[in-house]
C-alpha positions, -999 to +999 in steps of 0.1 A: +509+717+644+540+701+631+535+695+596+558+668+573+558+679+540+574+658+508+571+641+479+576+608+461+600+612+443+598+645+433+620+678+447+598+700+466+608+736+465+613+761+496+586+787+483+560+754+482+569+739+518+565+775+529+528+783+515+515+747+527+524+756+562+512+786+561+480+775+549+479+741+572+486+764+600+460+791+595+432+767+592+446+747+626+443+780+643+405+784+629+394+757+637+414+741+668+432+750+702+461+729+690+461+705+659+488+679+661+503+666+631+497+671+596+511+647+564+515+664+529+528+644+500+529+652+466+533+632+442+531+630+400+513+608+377+520+610+339+510+649+332+496+660+365+509+661+405+484+648+433+484+658+467+472+642+502+466+656+531+463+637+562+456+661+596+456+648+632+436+671+650+431+650+684+421+621+700+400+603+671+399+631+651+415+629+612+410+644+581+418+636+554+418+652+521+433+643+480+435+665+452+451+668+416+461+691+394+489+708+365+512+720+389+522+718+425+506+744+438+471+744+427+469+702+435+476+716+474+448+743+469+423+715+459+430+697+486+434+719+515+400+732+499+380+698+507+396+699+538+381+733+539+347+720+534+346+697+554+356+718+581+328+745+576+302+716+575+310+706+609+326+738+619+310+743+658+310+703+664+349+697+653+357+730+677+337+713+706+354+680+702+389+698+701+387+712+730+367+682+749+389+654+733+413+652+760+391+646+782+369+623+762+386+588+773+356+565+766+373+544+736+385+507+733+411+492+709+414+464+686+434+450+662+431+455+626+448+431+599+462+435+565+450+405+548+471+392+509+448+375+489+462+343+470+446+344+435+435+313+421+457+287+402+454+293+363+444+261+358+413+260+382+403+299+369+400+286+328+385+255+341+361+275+359+358+301+329+352+277+301+324+257+324+337+224+315+347+215+357+317+220+382+344+219+406+361+248+401+348+275+416+356+251+450+389+247+436+399+282+429+385+299+464+404+328+477+429+321+503+439+349+521+475+352+552+476+382+572+509+400+560+502+427+587+489+437+620+476+472+635+458+484+670+433+506+658+407+529+680+368+520+684+355+554+699+322+554+714+301+579+695+265+587+680+257+581+647+259+611+632+296+622+652+303+585+635+290+604+598+311+629+607+345+615+616+338+591+583+333+621+558+361+644+575+387+616+575+374+606+540+372+572+551+350+545+533+340+523+565+343+533+605+336+513+633+325+524+661+308+514+697+270+532+701+265+555+722+231+546+724+226+512+726+266+500+736+266+477+707+290+478+678+276+496+648+294+504+608+291+534+594+304+531+556+302+552+523+276+535+494+282+531+459+255+558+452+268+581+473+250+573+508+263+567+542+253+524+548+246+521+588+248+487+601+238+489+632+236+456+657+218+460+685+184+443+688+153+454+664 
């Protein structure tokens, strides 16, 4: 597995880089026949270090872990443990996915966009806050412009597989095609800690 270790405006010791490579390499050997790559990024915020790990472990399978601590080594341990916990939770299914992902071509591609929100004009916002203008809400409506465009994979999954990928990638939302009814579905992290599921198929 190719592992890229970098620091944002901080210098990393060779000992830390070696430790990161050895630890992630060990995880990859345990759970995957051949993980593709991992990116590990360290940064420092005020008095603590943060570590962000992203592992691309096969077609459509991404793992993410974040950690923070008083030193870089402990921050990495925290992030790596988050990934290890998720891997232990889905051990059998992740191992099966890694071995069959090359043969799985049931995936389509869509487009994703990054929108830049335009804040409301100061005068309109002030009138809205003071209640002096009933039309201020319409005037203060936010318009967005496209500032980036990317391709994004839409995998064909069961709901349980989609929830697993959402958790492994530590992301907020996952769009997929439901294998059961062939409709576009959505799973997402709710504010209460539970998982939300939107099914567009007929009830």
